[in-house]
C-alpha positions as CSV (number, residue, x, y, z in Angstrom):
1,M,-9.6,2.6,-7.3
2,A,-5.9,3.2,-8.0
3,E,-4.6,5.0,-11.0
4,P,-1.1,5.5,-12.3
5,G,0.7,8.4,-10.8
6,P,3.5,10.5,-12.1
7,S,6.6,8.7,-13.4
8,L,9.0,8.2,-10.6
9,R,11.9,7.5,-13.0
10,R,11.3,10.8,-14.7
11,L,11.0,12.7,-11.5
12,L,14.1,11.2,-9.8
13,G,16.0,11.4,-13.1
14,R,15.5,15.1,-13.2
15,L,16.9,15.4,-9.6
16,L,19.9,13.4,-10.7
17,Q,20.4,15.8,-13.6
18,G,20.5,18.7,-11.1
19,A,16.9,19.9,-11.1
20,S,15.7,21.5,-7.8
21,L,12.7,20.3,-5.9
22,K,11.7,22.9,-3.3
23,R,8.6,23.5,-1.1
24,T,6.4,26.3,-2.3
25,G,3.4,26.7,0.1
26,A,1.6,23.4,0.4
27,V,3.3,21.8,-2.7
28,F,6.8,21.3,-4.1
29,L,8.0,22.9,-7.4
30,L,10.4,20.9,-9.6
31,A,12.5,23.2,-11.8
32,G,15.7,22.8,-13.8
33,R,17.5,23.6,-17.1
34,R,16.0,20.4,-18.6
35,G,12.3,19.9,-18.7
36,P,9.4,22.2,-17.8
37,K,8.6,23.4,-14.3
38,S,6.1,21.1,-12.6
39,V,4.2,20.9,-9.3
40,V,4.8,17.8,-7.2
41,A,2.3,16.9,-4.4
42,A,3.8,17.1,-0.9
43,E,2.2,13.7,-0.1
44,L,4.2,12.1,-2.9
45,V,7.5,13.7,-1.6
46,T,6.7,12.3,1.8
47,A,6.1,8.8,0.3
48,L,9.4,8.9,-1.6
49,S,11.1,10.0,1.5
50,A,9.6,7.1,3.4
51,E,11.1,4.7,0.7
52,G,14.5,6.3,1.2
53,L,14.7,7.6,-2.4
54,V,14.8,11.3,-1.4
55,A,15.6,13.3,1.7
56,E,14.2,16.7,2.7
57,D,16.9,19.2,3.3
58,G,15.5,22.5,4.6
59,D,12.9,23.6,2.1
60,G,14.4,21.5,-0.6
61,V,14.6,17.8,-1.5
62,R,17.8,15.9,-2.6
63,L,18.2,12.5,-4.2
64,T,19.7,9.9,-1.9
65,R,22.1,7.1,-2.7
66,E,19.3,4.7,-2.6
67,G,17.4,6.8,-5.1
68,E,20.5,6.7,-7.4
69,R,20.7,2.9,-7.0
70,W,17.0,2.6,-7.9
71,L,17.5,4.7,-11.0
72,A,20.5,2.6,-12.0
73,G,18.4,-0.6,-11.7
74,T,20.7,-2.1,-9.0
75,T,17.8,-2.7,-6.6
76,P,14.9,-5.2,-7.2
77,R,12.2,-2.8,-6.2
78,A,9.6,-2.2,-8.9
79,L,8.3,1.1,-7.4
80,E,5.4,2.9,-8.8
81,A,3.5,6.1,-7.8
82,R,-0.3,5.5,-7.7
83,L,-3.1,7.8,-7.1
84,V,-5.7,6.2,-4.8
85,R,-9.2,7.4,-4.0
86,D,-10.8,6.8,-0.7
87,D,-14.5,6.2,-0.1
88,A,-15.1,9.9,0.4
89,G,-13.6,10.8,-2.9
90,G,-10.3,12.1,-1.5
91,E,-7.2,11.5,-3.6
92,H,-3.9,10.4,-2.1
93,Y,-0.5,9.5,-3.6
94,V,1.2,6.3,-2.5
95,V,4.3,4.6,-3.6
96,V,4.0,0.8,-4.0
97,N,6.4,-2.0,-4.9
98,A,4.6,-4.0,-7.5
99,A,7.2,-6.7,-7.4
100,E,6.4,-7.4,-3.7
101,S,2.7,-7.7,-3.8
102,P,1.8,-11.3,-3.0
103,L,-1.9,-10.6,-3.7
104,A,-1.2,-9.2,-7.2
105,L,1.0,-12.3,-7.9
106,L,-1.8,-14.6,-6.8
107,A,-4.3,-12.8,-9.0
108,H,-1.9,-12.8,-11.9
109,R,-1.6,-16.6,-11.6
110,G,-5.4,-17.0,-11.4
111,L,-5.3,-18.3,-7.9
112,I,-7.8,-15.7,-6.6
113,G,-10.7,-14.1,-8.3
114,T,-11.3,-10.4,-9.0
115,I,-13.6,-9.9,-6.0
116,A,-11.1,-11.4,-3.6
117,F,-8.3,-9.3,-5.1
118,E,-10.3,-6.1,-4.9
119,A,-11.2,-6.8,-1.3
120,G,-7.6,-7.3,-0.3
121,D,-6.5,-4.2,-2.3
122,K,-9.2,-2.1,-0.6
123,L,-7.8,-3.1,2.7
124,R,-4.2,-2.3,1.6
125,R,-5.4,1.2,0.4
126,D,-6.9,2.0,3.8
127,Y,-3.7,0.8,5.5
128,T,-1.7,3.1,3.3
129,I,-3.9,6.1,3.4
130,G,-4.3,5.6,7.2
131,Q,-0.5,5.8,7.6
132,L,-0.7,2.8,9.9
133,S,2.4,1.4,11.5
134,P,3.5,-2.2,11.4
135,R,1.6,-4.9,13.3
136,L,2.7,-3.9,16.8
137,G,1.0,-0.5,16.4
138,V,-2.3,-1.9,15.1
139,D,-5.2,-3.0,17.2
140,Y,-7.7,-4.8,15.0
141,S,-10.5,-4.9,17.5
142,A,-10.2,-1.4,18.9
143,P,-11.5,1.9,17.6
144,V,-9.1,4.2,15.8
145,G,-7.2,4.6,19.1
146,R,-5.7,7.2,21.3
147,H,-4.6,9.4,18.4
148,A,-8.2,9.7,17.0
149,H,-8.4,13.3,18.0
150,R,-5.0,14.6,17.1
151,P,-5.6,17.8,15.2
152,D,-2.7,17.3,12.8
153,L,-4.2,14.1,11.3
154,A,-6.5,14.7,8.3
155,E,-10.0,13.5,8.5
156,T,-9.3,11.2,5.5
157,V,-6.5,9.5,7.4
158,L,-8.7,8.9,10.5
159,A,-11.6,7.6,8.3
160,A,-9.2,5.2,6.6
161,R,-8.0,3.9,10.0
162,Q,-11.6,3.5,11.1
163,R,-12.4,1.5,8.0
164,F,-9.3,-0.6,8.4
165,N,-10.1,-1.4,12.0
166,L,-13.7,-2.3,11.2
167,A,-12.6,-4.6,8.4
168,M,-10.0,-6.4,10.6
169,G,-12.6,-6.7,13.3
170,A,-15.0,-8.3,10.9
171,A,-12.3,-10.7,9.7
172,G,-11.6,-11.9,13.2
173,A,-8.3,-12.2,15.1
174,G,-6.9,-15.3,13.3
175,L,-7.8,-14.4,9.8
176,A,-6.9,-10.7,10.3
177,D,-3.3,-11.7,11.1
178,V,-2.9,-13.3,7.7
179,L,-4.7,-10.4,5.9
180,F,-2.3,-8.0,7.5
181,D,0.8,-10.0,6.6
182,V,-0.1,-10.6,3.0
183,C,-2.2,-7.6,2.0
184,C,-0.6,-4.9,4.0
185,Y,2.9,-6.0,5.1
186,L,3.5,-7.9,1.7
187,I,4.7,-11.1,3.3
188,S,4.7,-14.1,1.0
189,L,2.5,-17.1,1.7
190,E,5.7,-19.2,2.2
191,D,7.0,-16.9,4.8
192,C,3.6,-16.8,6.6
193,E,3.7,-20.6,6.8
194,K,7.3,-20.7,8.0
195,S,6.7,-18.1,10.8
196,R,3.6,-20.0,12.0
197,G,4.9,-23.6,11.5
198,W,2.1,-24.4,9.1
199,P,2.2,-27.1,6.5
200,R,2.9,-26.1,2.9
201,G,-0.2,-24.8,1.1
202,S,-2.2,-24.0,4.2
203,A,-1.7,-20.2,4.0
204,R,-3.5,-20.2,0.7
205,V,-6.5,-21.8,2.3
206,V,-6.5,-19.5,5.2
207,L,-6.0,-16.4,3.0
208,G,-8.9,-17.5,0.8
209,L,-11.2,-17.8,3.8
210,A,-10.0,-14.4,5.1
211,L,-10.6,-12.7,1.7
212,E,-14.0,-14.2,1.5
213,R,-15.0,-12.8,4.9
214,L,-13.4,-9.5,4.0
215,A,-15.4,-9.3,0.7
216,R,-18.5,-10.1,2.6
217,H,-17.8,-7.2,5.0
218,Y,-17.3,-4.9,2.1
219,G,-20.5,-6.0,0.4
220,M,-18.7,-7.8,-2.4
221,A,-19.6,-11.3,-1.4
222,A,-22.0,-12.3,-4.2
223,A,-19.5,-14.4,-6.2
224,T,-16.7,-15.1,-3.7
225,R,-17.7,-18.5,-2.5
226,A,-17.6,-20.1,-6.0
227,R,-14.3,-18.4,-6.8
228,T,-12.5,-19.2,-3.6
229,R,-12.9,-22.9,-4.2
230,S,-9.7,-22.7,-6.1
231,W,-7.9,-22.3,-2.8
232,V,-8.4,-25.9,-1.9
233,K,-8.0,-27.4,-5.4
234,P,-5.0,-29.7,-5.6
235,E,-2.1,-28.3,-7.5
């Protein structure tokens, strides 16, 4: 499950006001004349850096121009910090763009059911926790890969990669491609169809079948067949 994380606007806003964010052991300490001192998880700082909102400079962290633009509302990204829990109970901070989630949009419109959404969201969480690279670096059918025994990778990261690969293998090569595009890489259904030369509306059908198979793999399949009929219902 994912829960709301700390307010990114408050955190970045304090950096804009001159607060310092410096590494202290395994975490970062946020301190300034305005607001109380607070501890910030290193994992969250890494996620913010990956989004280009902050940059690490020595043992400190500074706000970037992209971070300033996001605070000013001049970018369309609806970024949120979320705390996700893996199957082993471990907690991890991730930064997501709620405005770019095709799966969330489909669920909001009632085009997929709760089980289908949860299956796709579970895949996305493992993709995020597993720190997987874009499609060229992912082998859906193979084990975790040649990096499986790197000592600097946490066990939770490797476990997430293992679950991700098993789920993609269960979906099958054709359906796994669509799952990756929509659930993990946040590509819209329209763009999926354009890149493959598919007719309009076909990506919804394929994604529905893929989510059904994914839910079955996760043991969520009891109610998926009835709910995914909406994928082929005429608009």
